[in-house]
N, C-alpha and C positions, 0 to 999 in steps of 0.2 A: 502099317506101323513102321516107325523109324527108330532104330536103335541109336543111342547117343554114345559115341566112343568116349572113353575115360578122359582123353586129352581135352575134349570140348568142355566137359564138366569142370576139369581142373583149371581151365582158362579162367572161369568165373570165380572159383574158390580162391585162386591166387591173384586175381585181378591182373592177369597177364597183360602187360602194356602193349604187346604186339597183337594179341589174339582175342582178348576179352570182349571187345566190341563186336567183332565178327561172330563169335560164339553166341553172344546174347541175342543178336539179330536173328540168327538161325533158330535158336530155341523159341523165340517169339513167333517167327514165321510158321513154325510147324507145331505150335502148341496144341495139345489135345491128341497128338498122334505120336508122342515120344515115349520111349521106354529104355530101361536098363535091364541087364540080365545078371545071373550070378557071377560071371567073370568081371563085369564092370563093377559090380558091387564089391567084390573082393579087392579089386585094385583101389577102389575108393577107401576101403577099410585100412589100407596100409598106413596112412598118416592120421587116421581118426582115433579118437579116444574111446569111442564106443560104437556099437552097431546102431544105437539110437541116434547118434550124430549123423551117420550115413542115411538112415531112414528119414531124418529131418531134411537133409539135403535133397534127397529124391522128391520128397513132398514139396519143398520150396520151389523146385524146378518143374514140378508137375510131371514127373517121370513115372510111368507105370512100371512095375516090376514083373518081368516075364521069366518063367522057368524055361530051361532048355527042352525043346522037343527032341525026341530020339533022332529024328532026321538031322538035326543040327549037329549032334554028337557024331553021327556017321560022316557028315560032310567035313567036320573038323579033322577027323581021323584021315580022311582022304587028302585033305590039304596038307596035313603033316607028312603023309607018305610022299606026296609030290615034292615037298620041301626037302626031305631026306634024299630023294632021288636026284635032286639038283645039287646035292653036296652039303646040305644043311647039317650043322654039328650039334644042335640041341638034342637032348635025349627024351624030351617030352614035348607035346604040342604047345605052341605058343599061345598066349591069351588071344592074340588077334585072330587065330584060327577059329576059336570058339565064338568070338564076336561076329566075325564075317559069316561063318557057317550058320549062326542063328538068324541073322538078317536074311540070308539066302533061303533058309528052310521055311521061313514064314512069308516068303515073297515080299519082303519089306525092303527097306533101304537102310543105309548107314550114314550117319552124320559124323564126319571125322575130318581131321587135318592131315592124318597120316595115311595117305592113299596107296603108296607103292605096294605094300604086301597084300592089301585087299585086292587091288587090281591084278596082281600076279596070280593069286590063288583062287580068286572068285571073280573072274573076268565078266561074268554076266550079272554081278551084283550092282544094284543101283546105289551109287555113292554120291553123297552131297558133300562137296569139299570146295575149299577156295580154289579158284583157278590159278592164282599167283599169290603174292604177298598181299596182306590186307591194305585197303585204301589208306592213304596218308602215311604210308611207311616209306622211309627213304630207301 
């Protein structure tokens, strides 16, 4: 299973001129193995008018909805602890910790463009990300 980070979904929602094509290709490439979780869902709800709108978006993109397993919550807490030990100033775990921990807990992968935090706190997580800028970008 491959969790789809919010940024990839929003690339398509906003028809991002730089990233929409890359994101669409990736969703097509991994169709049938893609999922979202409660944190991704909540992030998508921020600009939505209703939960039905977000449900429709997940359906349109063929994303399965997965609840958090307890192991993911444990791993998110450990990532937050490491973040705080490195001098992090946030007082609550970051959404990326829940997303990365979930992908790791299910031995899955994460489809994202924002790799730095995931690679720092989940170094053994399989990350599907662009190597550089999208093709045809100056």
